[in-house]
SERO-4910 file (N, C-alpha, C, O; in steps of 0.05 Angstrom, whole numbers):
BEGIN
 pado doro    nc1    nc2    nc3   cac1   cac2   cac3    cc1    cc2    cc3    oc1    oc2    oc3
  Met    A     17    -25      1     -1      0      1     18     28      1     39     29     13
  Ser    A      7     47    -12     22     73    -12     17     88     14      0     81     31
  Thr    A     33    109     15     30    128     39      8    149     35      6    168     51
  Asp    A     -8    148     17    -34    164     14    -47    165     43    -44    148     60
  Ile    A    -63    186     45    -81    188     68   -101    166     69   -104    154     90
  Ile    A   -114    160     48   -132    138     45   -127    125     19   -124    138     -2
  Glu    A   -125     99     20   -129     82     -4   -147     58      1   -146     44     21
  Val    A   -163     56    -20   -182     32    -21   -182     20    -47   -184     32    -68
  Asn    A   -178     -6    -45   -176    -22    -72   -195    -46    -67   -193    -60    -47
  His    A   -215    -48    -87   -234    -71    -90   -250    -77    -64   -251   -100    -55
  Leu    A   -261    -56    -51   -279    -58    -28   -305    -70    -34   -320    -60    -51
  His    A   -313    -92    -20   -341   -103    -22   -350   -107      5   -336   -114     24
  Lys    A   -378   -101      4   -394   -104     31   -422   -111     27   -437    -96     14
  Thr    A   -429   -135     38   -454   -146     33   -469   -150     57   -459   -161     77
  Tyr    A   -497   -139     57   -512   -144     83   -536   -165     70   -554   -158     55
  Arg    A   -532   -193     81   -552   -211     72   -551   -213     42   -531   -222     30
  Asp    A   -574   -205     28   -576   -210     -1   -571   -181    -14   -573   -178    -39
  Thr    A   -563   -160      3   -558   -134    -10   -528   -128    -13   -512   -131      6
  Arg    A   -522   -121    -34   -491   -113    -40   -492    -85    -39   -500    -71    -57
  Ala    A   -482    -76    -15   -479    -46     -8   -457    -33    -23   -462    -12    -36
  Val    A   -436    -43    -22   -411    -34    -37   -400    -55    -55   -395    -78    -46
  Asp    A   -395    -47    -81   -388    -67   -102   -363    -59   -117   -362    -44   -136
  Asp    A   -340    -71   -106   -317    -66   -120   -304    -38   -122   -294    -30   -143
  Leu    A   -306    -24   -100   -300      3    -99   -272      9    -94   -260     -1    -74
  Ser    A   -259     27   -112   -233     36   -108   -229     64   -110   -240     77   -127
  Phe    A   -211     77    -91   -207    106    -95   -182    108    -74   -174     91    -58
  Arg    A   -171    135    -79   -150    139    -62   -153    173    -58   -163    188    -75
  Ile    A   -143    181    -34   -139    208    -26   -111    216    -20   -100    208      0
  Glu    A    -98    231    -37    -71    235    -34    -62    256    -14    -40    253     -3
  Gly    A    -77    277    -10    -68    298     11    -90    314     21   -113    311     13
  Pro    A    -84    330     38   -102    349     51   -123    361     32   -116    372     10
  Gly    A   -147    359     39   -171    374     20   -198    359     29   -202    347     50
  Cys    A   -215    363     10   -242    353     16   -250    331     -5   -248    337    -29
  Phe    A   -259    309      2   -266    285    -15   -292    279     -7   -298    272     16
  Ala    A   -312    283    -29   -341    278    -25   -353    253    -37   -343    245    -58
  Phe    A   -372    241    -25   -385    221    -39   -416    229    -45   -430    236    -27
  Leu    A   -423    228    -68   -448    233    -76   -465    207    -87   -455    188   -100
  Gly    A   -491    207    -79   -507    183    -89   -532    183    -76   -535    195    -55
  Pro    A   -552    169    -88   -577    167    -76   -576    149    -53   -557    134    -50
  Asn    A   -596    151    -38   -598    132    -12   -596    106    -22   -608     99    -42
  Gly    A   -577     89     -5   -574     62    -13   -551     58    -34   -547     36    -44
  Ala    A   -536     80    -40   -513     78    -56   -488     67    -48   -470     62    -63
  Gly    A   -489     63    -21   -461     54     -6   -444     75      5   -422     69     12
  Lys    A   -454     99      8   -435    119     16   -429    117     48   -407    118     57
  Thr    A   -452    113     62   -447    114     89   -432     84    101   -418     83    121
  Thr    A   -439     65     84   -425     41     90   -395     42     85   -379     32    101
  Thr    A   -387     54     64   -360     57     58   -345     73     80   -323     66     88
  Met    A   -357     94     89   -345    110    114   -341     94    138   -320     95    151
  Lys    A   -362     77    145   -363     60    168   -341     40    166   -328     34    186
  Val    A   -336     31    142   -311     10    138   -287     26    145   -271     16    161
  Leu    A   -283     51    134   -258     66    136   -251     68    167   -228     64    175
  Tyr    A   -272     74    183   -262     79    212   -269     53    231   -270     54    256
  Gly    A   -274     32    218   -277      5    232   -305     -2    241   -310    -24    250
  Lys    A   -324     15    239   -349      5    250   -362    -14    234   -379    -29    245
  Ala    A   -357    -16    211   -365    -39    189   -342    -57    181   -320    -48    178
  Arg    A   -347    -82    179   -329    -98    166   -333   -108    138   -354   -121    132
  Pro    A   -314   -103    121   -318   -108     92   -319   -140     89   -312   -155    107
  Asp    A   -328   -148     66   -329   -178     59   -300   -184     57   -283   -168     50
  Pro    A   -296   -211     66   -270   -221     66   -260   -232     37   -266   -254     28
  Arg    A   -246   -215     27   -235   -220     -1   -205   -214     -5   -196   -193      3
  Asp    A   -192   -231    -18   -162   -230    -19   -155   -202    -33   -136   -189    -26
  Glu    A   -170   -194    -52   -162   -171    -67   -165   -144    -54   -153   -124    -63
  Thr    A   -183   -144    -31   -188   -121    -16   -164   -112     -1   -150   -127     13
  Gln    A   -157    -84     -5   -133    -71      8   -146    -45     20   -158    -30      5
  Leu    A   -142    -38     47   -153    -16     59   -130     -4     73   -114    -18     85
  Ser    A   -127     25     71   -106     38     86   -117     68     93   -128     83     77
  Val    A   -112     72    118   -124     99    127    -97    109    146    -92    100    168
  Phe    A    -81    127    134    -54    134    148    -34    112    153    -17    111    171
  Gly    A    -38     92    132    -22     69    132    -32     46    149    -20     24    148
  Tyr    A    -53     49    164    -69     30    180    -91     18    167   -107     31    154
  Asp    A    -93     -7    171   -115    -24    160   -137    -26    179   -134    -38    200
  Pro    A   -164    -13    173   -183    -12    196   -194    -39    203   -210    -41    222
  Arg    A   -189    -60    190   -196    -85    198   -180    -94    220   -190   -111    235
  Ser    A   -158    -85    224   -137    -96    246   -128    -72    263   -119    -76    285
  Ser    A   -131    -48    255   -117    -24    271   -142     -3    277   -137     21    275
  Glu    A   -161    -10    282   -183     10    283   -178     31    306   -185     54    302
  Leu    A   -166     23    330   -160     45    348   -135     62    338   -133     85    346
  Asn    A   -119     53    322    -98     74    310   -111     95    294   -105    119    295
  Ile    A   -131     85    278   -147    101    262   -163    122    278   -163    146    273
  Lys    A   -176    112    297   -194    127    313   -179    152    328   -190    173    334
  Ala    A   -151    147    334   -135    164    347   -130    190    328   -125    213    336
  Leu    A   -131    183    303   -123    203    282   -148    217    268   -145    236    251
  Ala    A   -171    207    275   -195    214    259   -217    225    278   -218    217    301
  Gly    A   -233    243    268   -256    249    282   -283    243    265   -282    249    241
  Val    A   -304    234    276   -325    223    261   -352    238    273   -360    238    297
  Ala    A   -364    251    253   -390    262    258   -413    248    246   -418    253    222
  Pro    A   -428    229    259   -445    211    244   -471    228    238   -477    249    249
  Gln    A   -487    213    218   -512    226    208   -530    229    228   -544    249    227
  Asp    A   -531    211    248   -554    212    268   -543    230    289   -519    235    292
  Asp    A   -563    241    304   -557    257    327   -554    237    351   -573    226    361
  Asn    A   -528    233    359   -524    215    384   -511    231    408   -496    221    425
  Leu    A   -521    257    408   -514    269    436   -531    263    458   -554    255    455
  Asp    A   -519    266    482   -532    260    507   -552    284    513   -544    306    520
  Gln    A   -578    279    508   -599    298    508   -604    311    538   -616    332    540
  Glu    A   -595    297    559   -599    305    585   -576    324    597   -578    338    617
  Leu    A   -553    324    581   -531    338    585   -532    363    573   -547    365    553
  Asn    A   -513    387    583   -511    408    567   -490    410    547   -475    390    546
  Val    A   -487    427    534   -462    431    512   -438    425    523   -425    406    514
  Leu    A   -430    439    543   -404    434    558   -399    406    566   -377    395    563
  Gln    A   -420    394    577   -418    368    591   -413    349    567   -394    332    568
  Asn    A   -429    350    546   -425    330    523   -397    332    517   -384    311    514
  Leu    A   -384    355    514   -356    356    504   -338    346    524   -319    334    516
  Gln    A   -343    351    549   -325    342    571   -321    312    573   -299    301    576
  Ile    A   -346    300    570   -346    270    572   -328    258    548   -312    240    551
  Tyr    A   -331    270    525   -318    258    500   -286    267    504   -270    251    494
  Ser    A   -278    286    515   -252    294    518   -238    272    535   -214    269    533
  Lys    A   -252    258    551   -240    238    569   -231    211    550   -212    197    554
  Phe    A   -250    210    530   -246    187    511   -220    191    495   -206    172    488
  Tyr    A   -213    215    490   -187    222    479   -162    228    496   -141    237    488
  Gly    A   -167    221    522   -146    219    542   -134    247    545   -111    250    551
  Leu    A   -153    270    541   -142    298    545   -141    304    575   -161    299    588
  Ala    A   -119    315    586   -117    327    612   -137    349    615   -143    365    597
  Ala    A   -148    351    638   -167    373    646   -164    401    635   -182    414    626
  Ser    A   -137    408    637   -131    436    628   -130    438    599   -138    458    587
  Lys    A   -120    418    587   -118    417    559   -149    416    546   -157    429    527
  Ala    A   -162    398    560   -190    395    549   -205    420    552   -219    428    534
  Ala    A   -203    435    576   -219    459    578   -210    480    557   -227    496    548
  Ala    A   -186    480    550   -174    501    530   -186    491    502   -195    508    488
  Arg    A   -186    467    494   -194    456    468   -227    462    467   -237    472    447
  Ile    A   -239    455    489   -270    457    487   -275    488    485   -291    496    468
  Asp    A   -262    506    500   -267    537    496   -263    543    466   -282    553    453
  Tyr    A   -239    536    454   -235    540    425   -253    533    408   -261    548    391
  Leu    A   -263    506    410   -282    495    391   -311    507    396   -327    508    377
  Leu    A   -318    515    420   -344    527    422   -343    556    410   -363    565    399
  Glu    A   -319    570    412   -319    596    395   -317    590    366   -327    605    349
  Phe    A   -303    567    358   -300    561    330   -327    558    316   -334    569    295
  Met    A   -343    540    332   -367    532    320   -391    552    329   -414    546    327
  Glu    A   -383    576    339   -404    595    348   -425    585    367   -449    590    364
  Leu    A   -414    570    387   -433    560    408   -426    568    436   -435    556    455
  Ser    A   -409    589    439   -399    595    465   -423    605    483   -423    600    507
  Glu    A   -442    619    472   -463    632    488   -487    608    496   -505    613    512
  Arg    A   -483    586    484   -501    564    488   -487    540    505   -496    517    506
  Arg    A   -462    549    518   -448    525    530   -463    513    558   -455    491    567
  Thr    A   -480    524    568   -495    513    591   -523    505    583   -539    498    601
  Ala    A   -531    507    559   -557    500    547   -558    468    545   -539    457    534
  Arg    A   -580    455    554   -580    426    552   -586    422    522   -598    439    509
  Val    A   -576    398    512   -581    391    483   -607    391    474   -612    400    452
  Arg    A   -628    383    491   -653    383    479   -665    413    475   -684    417    460
  Glu    A   -654    431    487   -661    458    481   -647    471    457   -652    495    450
  Leu    A   -628    455    444   -617    468    418   -633    464    393   -651    447    392
  Ser    A   -626    480    374   -637    479    346   -622    455    333   -602    444    342
  Gly    A   -634    448    310   -620    427    293   -593    438    287   -573    423    291
  Gly    A   -590    462    278   -567    472    266   -543    473    292   -519    469    287
  Met    A   -550    479    315   -536    478    339   -525    450    346   -502    446    353
  Lys    A   -542    432    342   -534    402    349   -516    396    331   -497    384    338
  Arg    A   -518    403    303   -499    392    281   -473    405    289   -453    390    291
  Arg    A   -470    431    294   -445    442    301   -434    432    324   -409    431    326
  Leu    A   -449    425    343   -440    412    367   -428    381    364   -409    373    378
  Ile    A   -439    368    345   -431    341    336   -402    343    324   -384    328    330
  Ile    A   -401    365    305   -376    371    292   -353    379    311   -330    372    308
  Ala    A   -364    397    331   -342    406    351   -334    381    365   -309    379    370
  Arg    A   -349    360    373   -342    340    390   -325    319    373   -311    302    385
  Ala    A   -326    321    344   -308    306    328   -283    318    324   -265    305    314
  Leu    A   -279    342    330   -257    358    331   -239    358    355   -217    368    354
  Leu    A   -248    346    377   -236    349    404   -207    337    404   -190    347    418
  Gly    A   -204    315    387   -179    305    388   -160    317    368   -139    305    361
  Asn    A   -167    339    358   -147    355    339   -142    335    315   -118    331    308
  Pro    A   -162    323    301   -156    298    281   -144    311    256   -148    334    248
  Arg    A   -128    290    246   -119    298    217   -139    291    195   -137    300    173
  Leu    A   -161    273    203   -179    266    185   -207    269    198   -212    258    220
  Leu    A   -225    285    184   -252    290    194   -273    274    176   -272    278    152
  Ile    A   -290    257    187   -307    243    171   -335    254    179   -343    255    202
  Leu    A   -350    262    157   -376    275    161   -397    264    144   -398    267    120
  Asp    A   -417    248    159   -439    238    145   -461    258    141   -473    266    161
  Glu    A   -467    267    119   -489    286    113   -490    311    135   -509    314    150
  Pro    A   -469    327    135   -467    344    158   -487    367    159   -492    377    181
  Thr    A   -499    374    138   -520    397    137   -547    389    128   -563    405    121
  Thr    A   -551    362    128   -577    355    120   -601    368    139   -600    366    164
  Gly    A   -619    380    126   -642    390    143   -638    418    153   -656    430    164
  Leu    A   -613    430    149   -608    455    162   -614    478    144   -613    475    119
  Asp    A   -620    501    155   -628    526    137   -602    536    124   -580    529    132
  Pro    A   -607    552    105   -583    561     89   -563    576    104   -539    573     99
  Gln    A   -570    591    123   -551    605    141   -530    588    155   -506    593    155
  Val    A   -542    567    168   -527    548    184   -507    533    163   -483    529    167
  Arg    A   -522    524    142   -506    511    119   -481    525    112   -459    515    115
  Gln    A   -485    549    103   -462    565     97   -444    572    117   -421    578    111
  Leu    A   -453    571    143   -434    575    166   -414    549    168   -390    550    171
  Ile    A   -428    528    167   -412    504    170   -394    500    145   -371    491    149
  Trp    A   -402    507    121   -383    507     98   -359    524    102   -337    517     94
  Asp    A   -362    546    115   -340    565    119   -319    553    141   -295    556    139
  Lys    A   -332    539    161   -318    526    180   -300    502    169   -276    499    175
  Leu    A   -314    487    151   -299    465    137   -275    474    121   -253    463    122
  Arg    A   -281    497    104   -259    508     89   -237    517    106   -215    511     99
  Ser    A   -240    530    129   -220    538    146   -204    514    159   -180    518    164
  Leu    A   -216    494    164   -204    466    173   -184    458    152   -161    454    159
  Ile    A   -193    457    125   -178    448    104   -152    463    101   -131    451     97
  Lys    A   -153    489    104   -129    507    103   -110    501    125    -87    510    123
  Thr    A   -117    487    147   -100    479    168    -87    453    162    -68    445    176
  Gly    A    -96    439    143    -84    413    134   -103    390    141    -95    367    137
  Val    A   -129    394    152   -147    371    159   -155    361    132   -160    377    114
  Thr    A   -157    334    129   -170    323    107   -200    315    115   -206    302    136
  Ile    A   -219    324     97   -246    319    102   -258    297     85   -256    298     60
  Leu    A   -271    279     96   -284    261     79   -314    260     85   -322    251    107
  Leu    A   -333    269     66   -360    271     73   -378    255     53   -371    247     31
  Thr    A   -402    254     64   -426    245     44   -445    267     45   -448    280     66
  Thr    A   -457    273     22   -478    293     22   -499    287      1   -494    273    -18
  His    A   -523    300      4   -542    298    -16   -545    325    -30   -560    328    -50
  Tyr    A   -530    345    -20   -532    372    -29   -511    375    -55   -487    375    -50
  Met    A   -517    378    -76   -502    380    -99   -484    409    -95   -460    409    -99
  Glu    A   -497    428    -87   -482    455    -82   -461    451    -63   -438    460    -67
  Glu    A   -467    437    -41   -448    432    -20   -422    418    -29   -400    426    -22
  Ala    A   -425    394    -47   -404    381    -58   -387    399    -75   -363    399    -73
  Tyr    A   -402    415    -92   -388    432   -112   -373    455    -99   -351    463   -108
  Gln    A   -384    465    -79   -371    487    -65   -345    479    -49   -325    493    -49
  Ile    A   -346    457    -35   -322    452    -17   -308    429    -25   -286    427    -15
  Ala    A   -316    410    -42   -299    387    -48   -280    392    -69   -286    407    -88
  Asp    A   -255    379    -67   -235    380    -88   -241    355   -105   -236    357   -129
  Thr    A   -251    332    -94   -255    310   -112   -281    300   -103   -287    300    -79
  Ile    A   -297    291   -123   -324    280   -117   -325    251   -131   -317    246   -154
  Val    A   -335    233   -112   -341    206   -125   -371    204   -127   -384    209   -106
  Ile    A   -383    199   -149   -412    191   -150   -414    163   -151   -402    150   -168
  Met    A   -430    153   -133   -436    125   -127   -468    121   -135   -486    137   -131
  Asp    A   -471     94   -147   -497     85   -150   -500     57   -148   -488     44   -166
  Lys    A   -516     41   -128   -519     17   -129   -493      5   -120   -485    -17   -129
  Gly    A   -479     18   -103   -455      5    -92   -430     10   -109   -407      5    -99
  Lys    A   -433     20   -133   -410     22   -150   -401     52   -153   -417     71   -151
  Lys    A   -374     56   -159   -365     81   -168   -375     87   -199   -368     71   -216
  Val    A   -388    107   -205   -397    115   -230   -377    138   -242   -370    136   -265
  Leu    A   -371    155   -227   -355    175   -236   -338    189   -212   -347    191   -189
  Glu    A   -313    197   -219   -294    209   -201   -278    233   -212   -267    233   -235
  Gly    A   -277    254   -196   -260    277   -208   -267    303   -194   -285    305   -177
  Ala    A   -252    322   -203   -258    347   -192   -284    360   -204   -290    358   -228
  Pro    A   -299    376   -184   -329    382   -193   -329    397   -222   -345    388   -238
  Arg    A   -314    415   -228   -315    431   -252   -307    411   -276   -318    410   -297
  Arg    A   -285    394   -269   -278    377   -291   -299    354   -298   -301    343   -320
  Leu    A   -314    349   -276   -334    329   -282   -356    341   -298   -366    327   -316
  Leu    A   -364    365   -294   -385    379   -310   -377    382   -339   -391    377   -358
  Ser    A   -350    392   -340   -341    398   -367   -336    373   -384   -335    375   -409
  Asp    A   -333    350   -374   -325    326   -388   -349    310   -393   -349    292   -410
  Asn    A   -372    315   -377   -395    294   -379   -423    305   -383   -442    290   -384
  Ile    A   -425    331   -385   -451    343   -390   -449    368   -409   -428    380   -410
  Glu    A   -469    375   -424   -469    397   -440   -470    422   -419   -476    420   -395
  Ser    A   -462    445   -430   -454    468   -415   -482    483   -406   -483    495   -385
  Tyr    A   -501    480   -422   -525    496   -415   -551    479   -418   -551    458   -432
  Val    A   -573    487   -405   -597    472   -406   -621    494   -407   -620    515   -395
  Leu    A   -642    486   -423   -664    501   -424   -687    484   -408   -693    461   -413
  Glu    A   -698    497   -389   -720    483   -372   -745    493   -383   -751    517   -384
  Leu    A   -762    474   -393   -787    480   -404   -808    475   -383   -812    452   -375
  Asn    A   -823    498   -374   -843    495   -352   -869    486   -361   -886    481   -343
  Arg    A   -875    484   -386   -902    475   -398   -896    451   -414   -892    453   -438
  Pro    A   -896    426   -401   -888    403   -419   -911    399   -440   -907    384   -459
  Glu    A   -933    412   -437   -953    407   -461   -942    418   -486   -951    409   -508
  Arg    A   -923    436   -486   -910    447   -511   -886    430   -521   -872    437   -541
  Lys    A   -881    409   -506   -857    392   -513   -857    382   -544   -838    384   -559
  Asp    A   -882    373   -550   -882    361   -579   -878    383   -599   -865    380   -620
  Glu    A   -888    406   -592   -884    428   -610   -855    438   -616   -848    447   -637
  Leu    A   -840    436   -594   -812    443   -593   -797    421   -606   -778    428   -621
  Val    A   -804    394   -602   -790    371   -616   -797    374   -647   -780    367   -663
  Ala    A   -818    382   -653   -821    388   -682   -808    408   -693   -800    406   -717
  Met    A   -802    430   -678   -783    452   -690   -755    441   -691   -739    447   -709
  Leu    A   -747    423   -671   -718    414   -672   -712    400   -698   -691    405   -709
  Lys    A   -731    382   -708   -725    362   -729   -720    379   -755   -699    375   -767
  Pro    A   -736    397   -764   -729    408   -792   -704    427   -788   -689    432   -806
  Asn    A   -701    437   -763   -677    455   -764   -653    442   -757   -633    455   -755
  Gly    A   -652    415   -752   -629    400   -751   -611    407   -728   -589    418   -732
  His    A   -621    402   -704   -605    406   -678   -595    384   -666   -605    378   -644
  Pro    A   -577    368   -677   -568    346   -664   -551    349   -638   -546    330   -623
  Glu    A   -542    373   -635   -529    385   -611   -547    387   -584   -538    388   -561
  Ile    A   -573    386   -591   -590    389   -568   -602    361   -559   -614    345   -574
  Arg    A   -596    358   -533   -607    332   -522   -632    338   -503   -634    358   -489
  Val    A   -650    320   -505   -675    324   -490   -680    306   -467   -679    282   -472
  Glu    A   -685    314   -443   -694    295   -419   -722    303   -414   -729    326   -415
  Asp    A   -737    285   -410   -769    290   -406   -773    275   -375   -771    251   -371
  Ser    A   -778    293   -356   -783    282   -331   -814    282   -325   -821    276   -302
  Gly    A   -830    288   -341   -860    289   -338   -866    317   -334   -876    330   -352
  Glu    A   -863    329   -310   -869    356   -305   -853    377   -318   -862    399   -325
  Arg    A   -827    368   -322   -810    390   -336   -797    374   -360   -793    350   -358
  Val    A   -790    387   -380   -775    378   -402   -748    395   -405   -749    420   -407
  Leu    A   -727    380   -404   -699    395   -404   -685    390   -431   -683    368   -442
  Tyr    A   -676    412   -440   -662    412   -467   -633    421   -464   -628    444   -456
  Tyr    A   -612    404   -469   -584    409   -462   -571    416   -488   -578    406   -509
  Ala    A   -549    435   -485   -535    439   -507   -507    452   -500   -504    467   -482
  Gly    A   -486    445   -515   -459    457   -511   -460    489   -520   -444    505   -509
  Asn    A   -475    497   -536   -476    522   -546   -503    535   -540   -525    528   -550
  Ile    A   -499    558   -522   -524    570   -512   -543    583   -532   -567    586   -528
  Ser    A   -531    591   -555   -545    601   -578   -566    583   -588   -587    593   -597
  His    A   -561    555   -589   -582    536   -594   -605    538   -578   -627    536   -589
  Leu    A   -603    541   -553   -622    541   -534   -639    568   -533   -663    569   -529
  Glu    A   -622    588   -538   -635    616   -541   -653    616   -566   -676    626   -566
  Asp    A   -642    603   -587   -662    601   -611   -687    586   -607   -708    592   -618
  Leu    A   -685    566   -591   -710    549   -580   -728    567   -566   -751    569   -573
  Gly    A   -716    581   -544   -732    597   -528   -747    620   -541   -767    630   -532
  Ser    A   -735    629   -563   -750    652   -578   -776    641   -587   -792    658   -594
  His    A   -784    618   -588   -811    609   -597   -830    608   -570   -854    601   -572
  Leu    A   -820    614   -548   -834    612   -522   -840    637   -508   -827    658   -515
  Ala    A   -859    638   -489   -862    663   -476   -841    663   -452   -832    642   -443
  Pro    A   -834    687   -442   -809    688   -421   -817    671   -397   -799    660   -384
  Asp    A   -843    667   -389   -849    653   -366   -852    621   -370   -858    604   -353
  Glu    A   -846    617   -393   -851    586   -401   -824    572   -400   -824    547   -401
  Phe    A   -802    585   -397   -774    572   -397   -752    588   -383   -754    612   -379
  Leu    A   -732    573   -376   -709    582   -364   -685    574   -380   -684    550   -386
  Val    A   -666    588   -388   -641    580   -395   -618    585   -374   -616    606   -362
  Arg    A   -602    566   -368   -582    567   -346   -561    552   -351   -563    534   -369
  Pro    A   -537    556   -338   -514    535   -338   -523    508   -326   -538    508   -307
  Ser    A   -514    487   -337   -518    462   -327   -503    460   -298   -485    477   -293
  Asn    A   -510    443   -282   -498    444   -255   -495    413   -247   -502    395   -262
  Leu    A   -485    408   -223   -477    382   -215   -503    365   -210   -501    340   -211
  Glu    A   -524    376   -204   -551    361   -200   -559    351   -228   -569    328   -229
  Asp    A   -556    365   -250   -561    355   -275   -544    331   -282   -552    312   -293
  Leu    A   -517    334   -274   -502    311   -280   -507    286   -266   -507    263   -276
  Phe    A   -513    293   -239   -518    269   -219   -544    256   -230   -544    231   -230
  Leu    A   -566    268   -239   -594    257   -248   -587    243   -275   -598    222   -281
  Arg    A   -571    253   -290   -564    239   -318   -549    213   -312   -556    193   -324
  Ile    A   -529    213   -293   -516    190   -285   -531    167   -271   -528    143   -276
  Thr    A   -549    177   -252   -560    157   -232   -591    154   -239   -604    137   -226
  Gly    A   -602    169   -258   -629    168   -265   -646    182   -247   -640    186   -224
  Arg    A   -669    191   -258   -691    206   -245   -711    188   -229   -727    200   -214
  Arg    A   -711    161   -232   -728    146   -218   -719    138   -191   -696    132   -187
  Leu    A   -739    136   -170   -733    132   -143   -725    101   -143   -734     85   -159
  Asn    A   -706     92   -122   -698     67   -119   -715     58    -93   -728     75    -81
  Asp    A   -713     30    -84   -726     21    -62   -716     35    -36   -732     35    -18
  Ala    A   -695     47    -33   -683     60     -8   -693     86     -6   -691     99     15
  Gln    A   -705     98    -28   -715    127    -29   -744    128    -20   -756    150    -20
***
């Protein structure tokens, strides 16, 4: 194995008859943010759990796992000493206050009382929770709880921060605050590994994205590179699907092979690399019937994973 921060080769994980992770390989070479995108049931959370030793991979000879040079199958405690984990679920002690939740966890990291107190003060300030230090967890908003969970994961001053859907269900202000905090951690040399359903979150803070579907890696790369290599640059959203046939009829005689059409039922999307093709199409519509915009990561995600829901959604 190499000295990369994380290296995974041929990871498989099966739960009874469900193949949660299917021959997944990836590597993280240095500090930055690495994000997993995928629908529910794609294998994102399972992969994270394998990396910090909470889940055991299928026993296969070709499987190789390394986190800071340690194999999570045999060196779980070594990895935990270098990593902080913020799980998707709220597992804070509801009867204790903010300060007490952090104090208890500081003992798990073996921090002396004076060092723990200084670290906790810093993290409460960092996550903008200082004024809520004596509030019981059950009195906190959802955004405050998420920030407390992240603060708890940072108690041991980790080199690797693992975040499972860190901003799900949070309002835009709290989400932007957490993004800013994650960016500042990356600048200090922390590696962040996260799963998210928010395309904008991955686009804004991730250096590398892996899109997963049905346990497999479908695409991997830098966000902007993924867009430029895998989807047209612009899209026209038709808000009146009853006019779809009319526009399709216009496309045929004009010969627009550059335009690709996706029909989701309630909306029809026309993709093209040249915005002028879509502007020509829009000239036959009223202004409130369409929108022309740059394509984004969500467009790519839906093209790769499909628009139909799976059994886990």
